[in-house]
KOLDREN-921904 format. One record per residue (C-alpha): x, y, z; residue number from 1. Coordinates in Angstrom, 2 decimals. Layout:
<sites>
<c1=X	c2=Y	c3=Z	mimar=NUM>
...
</sites>
This chain:
<sites>
<c1=-34.51	c2=-62.87	c3=-38.00	mimar=1>
<c1=-31.13	c2=-62.00	c3=-36.00	mimar=2>
<c1=-31.12	c2=-63.08	c3=-31.76	mimar=3>
<c1=-30.47	c2=-60.69	c3=-29.87	mimar=4>
<c1=-31.70	c2=-58.00	c3=-32.28	mimar=5>
<c1=-34.85	c2=-55.37	c3=-32.84	mimar=6>
<c1=-36.54	c2=-56.82	c3=-36.29	mimar=7>
<c1=-39.72	c2=-54.61	c3=-37.67	mimar=8>
<c1=-42.14	c2=-56.21	c3=-39.87	mimar=9>
<c1=-44.14	c2=-53.85	c3=-42.57	mimar=10>
<c1=-45.62	c2=-54.77	c3=-45.65	mimar=11>
<c1=-49.46	c2=-54.90	c3=-46.90	mimar=12>
<c1=-52.43	c2=-56.00	c3=-45.11	mimar=13>
<c1=-53.02	c2=-60.13	c3=-44.86	mimar=14>
<c1=-49.36	c2=-60.89	c3=-46.21	mimar=15>
<c1=-48.76	c2=-63.00	c3=-43.19	mimar=16>
<c1=-47.33	c2=-60.83	c3=-40.33	mimar=17>
<c1=-49.11	c2=-61.66	c3=-37.91	mimar=18>
<c1=-49.28	c2=-65.37	c3=-37.90	mimar=19>
<c1=-45.03	c2=-65.25	c3=-38.57	mimar=20>
<c1=-44.41	c2=-62.82	c3=-34.78	mimar=21>
<c1=-47.32	c2=-65.44	c3=-33.52	mimar=22>
<c1=-45.26	c2=-68.57	c3=-35.02	mimar=23>
<c1=-42.31	c2=-66.56	c3=-33.65	mimar=24>
<c1=-43.22	c2=-66.17	c3=-30.41	mimar=25>
<c1=-43.86	c2=-69.83	c3=-29.77	mimar=26>
<c1=-40.79	c2=-71.13	c3=-31.77	mimar=27>
<c1=-38.26	c2=-69.11	c3=-29.96	mimar=28>
<c1=-39.02	c2=-71.12	c3=-26.56	mimar=29>
<c1=-38.17	c2=-74.64	c3=-28.05	mimar=30>
<c1=-34.79	c2=-76.49	c3=-27.26	mimar=31>
<c1=-31.88	c2=-75.60	c3=-29.48	mimar=32>
<c1=-32.27	c2=-79.65	c3=-30.72	mimar=33>
<c1=-35.80	c2=-78.65	c3=-32.31	mimar=34>
<c1=-34.75	c2=-75.57	c3=-33.92	mimar=35>
<c1=-35.67	c2=-72.95	c3=-31.24	mimar=36>
<c1=-33.33	c2=-70.94	c3=-29.50	mimar=37>
<c1=-34.65	c2=-71.80	c3=-25.68	mimar=38>
<c1=-35.40	c2=-68.15	c3=-25.25	mimar=39>
<c1=-38.09	c2=-65.47	c3=-24.69	mimar=40>
<c1=-39.90	c2=-62.93	c3=-26.82	mimar=41>
<c1=-41.52	c2=-59.44	c3=-26.43	mimar=42>
<c1=-44.19	c2=-58.49	c3=-28.63	mimar=43>
<c1=-45.16	c2=-55.17	c3=-29.41	mimar=44>
<c1=-48.63	c2=-55.20	c3=-31.02	mimar=45>
<c1=-49.11	c2=-51.12	c3=-32.38	mimar=46>
<c1=-52.12	c2=-52.59	c3=-34.38	mimar=47>
<c1=-54.00	c2=-54.85	c3=-31.64	mimar=48>
<c1=-53.72	c2=-58.01	c3=-33.56	mimar=49>
<c1=-52.18	c2=-60.16	c3=-30.97	mimar=50>
<c1=-54.15	c2=-63.12	c3=-29.90	mimar=51>
<c1=-52.83	c2=-65.42	c3=-27.04	mimar=52>
<c1=-56.15	c2=-68.11	c3=-28.89	mimar=53>
<c1=-53.78	c2=-68.31	c3=-31.75	mimar=54>
<c1=-50.66	c2=-69.08	c3=-29.65	mimar=55>
<c1=-52.20	c2=-72.11	c3=-27.85	mimar=56>
<c1=-53.10	c2=-73.61	c3=-31.33	mimar=57>
<c1=-49.71	c2=-73.22	c3=-32.66	mimar=58>
<c1=-47.96	c2=-74.02	c3=-29.07	mimar=59>
<c1=-50.62	c2=-77.27	c3=-29.70	mimar=60>
<c1=-48.74	c2=-78.01	c3=-33.04	mimar=61>
<c1=-45.46	c2=-78.60	c3=-31.60	mimar=62>
<c1=-46.23	c2=-80.58	c3=-28.83	mimar=63>
<c1=-46.15	c2=-77.64	c3=-25.91	mimar=64>
<c1=-48.61	c2=-77.24	c3=-22.88	mimar=65>
<c1=-51.00	c2=-73.91	c3=-22.98	mimar=66>
<c1=-48.99	c2=-72.76	c3=-20.39	mimar=67>
</sites>
């Protein structure tokens, strides 16, 4: 994934595209010294698969608050 670029993901059902996007939404906010970018994410969901509850689970794995 390139910083500051638009990336389109495509592939077969159940190959991990949504999981990757959910994880990127969380990890892009991490500090640089923890492998993040101290940034923000824009998630455009064209299939209705965005699950905020899943983001909370991933954030907890990285020691982040749900806010």
